[in-house]
C-alpha atoms as one frame of an Amber mdcrd trajectory, in Angstrom:
protein
 100.447 104.442  95.709  99.134 107.988  95.608  95.820 108.904  97.127  93.189
 110.042  94.615  91.316 112.366  96.975  92.939 114.730  99.473  92.109 114.866
 103.189  89.507 117.478 104.013  89.328 119.479 107.253  86.527 118.697 109.701
  86.972 121.454 112.242  88.040 118.968 114.907  91.656 118.724 116.013  93.412
 115.621 114.681  90.475 114.387 112.573  90.240 114.666 108.804  87.800 113.123
 106.336  88.526 111.345 103.095  86.022 110.996 100.231  85.984 107.368  99.042
  85.191 106.072  95.549  81.671 105.001  96.595  80.808 108.522  97.763  81.087
 107.878 101.518  83.541 109.547 103.891  86.150 107.792 106.005  87.453 109.557
 109.088  91.218 109.709 109.428  93.062 110.447 112.673  96.432 112.131 112.371
  97.915 110.961 115.607 100.988 111.774 117.618 100.954 110.913 121.307 103.639
 111.052 124.031 106.395 111.689 121.490 105.426 108.812 119.162 104.016 109.551
 115.713 101.429 106.950 114.669 100.690 108.628 111.352  97.331 108.544 109.621
  94.962 105.921 110.999  91.643 105.243 109.252  89.166 105.162 112.153  86.330
 104.090 109.859  88.115 100.948 108.747  89.772 100.136 112.070  86.941 100.920
 114.477  83.801 101.434 112.369  83.285 105.131 113.065  80.662 106.600 110.770
  80.264 110.133 112.132  82.593 112.917 113.173  81.358 112.633 116.803  82.226
 108.923 116.919  85.667 109.634 115.428  86.402 112.279 118.082  85.256 109.937
 120.884  87.298 107.036 119.489  90.408 109.243 119.208  90.040 110.189 122.909
  89.747 106.507 123.860  92.806 105.648 121.738  94.857 108.337 123.508  93.831
 107.054 126.959  94.751 103.460 125.984  98.095 104.578 124.576  98.803 106.396
 127.829  98.177 103.141 129.710 100.659 101.323 127.453  98.117  99.440 125.386
  99.058  99.360 121.693  95.648  99.569 120.076  96.953  99.312 116.513  98.783
  95.984 116.669  97.220  93.308 118.826  98.866  89.917 118.227  95.926  87.784
 119.288  93.791  89.137 116.438  95.974  87.528 113.765  94.805  84.292 112.124
  98.271  82.736 112.252  98.568  83.410 116.001  95.147  81.898 116.728  95.833
  78.748 114.665  99.170  78.284 116.427  97.562  78.674 119.831  94.821  76.159
 118.945  97.257  73.567 117.580  99.481  73.891 120.662  96.534  72.824 122.793
  96.095  69.549 120.858  97.839  66.161 121.060 101.284  65.766 119.467 100.227
  63.607 116.482  97.282  65.801 115.612  99.405  68.938 116.012 102.124  67.609
 113.738  99.788  66.627 110.897  97.593  69.711 111.180 100.542  72.111 111.340
 101.990  70.603 108.179  98.618  70.827 106.420  98.059  74.414 107.583 101.520
  75.542 106.471 101.282  73.847 103.080  97.709  74.474 102.046  96.042  77.225
 104.095  98.749  79.711 105.044  99.808  80.545 101.430  96.166  81.222 100.477
  95.201  83.208 103.551  98.018  85.487 104.620  98.283  86.684 108.177  95.142
  88.810 108.101  93.724  90.505 111.144  90.393  89.200 112.309  87.600  91.827
 112.253  86.385  92.931 115.668  82.629  92.949 116.271
């Protein structure tokens, strides 16, 4: 789907801003680090940045974490399906069997594998 508004320059390297339908701006990082292109990442949606200063600071933190080998954009433990599976694996066999069947039949189709929001 095409984007309605174009990215606007902010004067900071790697940070652009995008005008949203409600009149607010989201800060977008155009990121390439250590030979890997991560593309456009919406720092406002992912990390809650609301100012250009916060976006620049967050981008610096992201680059440090990527250098350490931490993949900040896909953390498995933040997925609902992963957490449910971990919880059910810690329960007794009968409970796990019934609950897994119920989860797979009734809950999983309604709630896809969404990421859980970080505080």
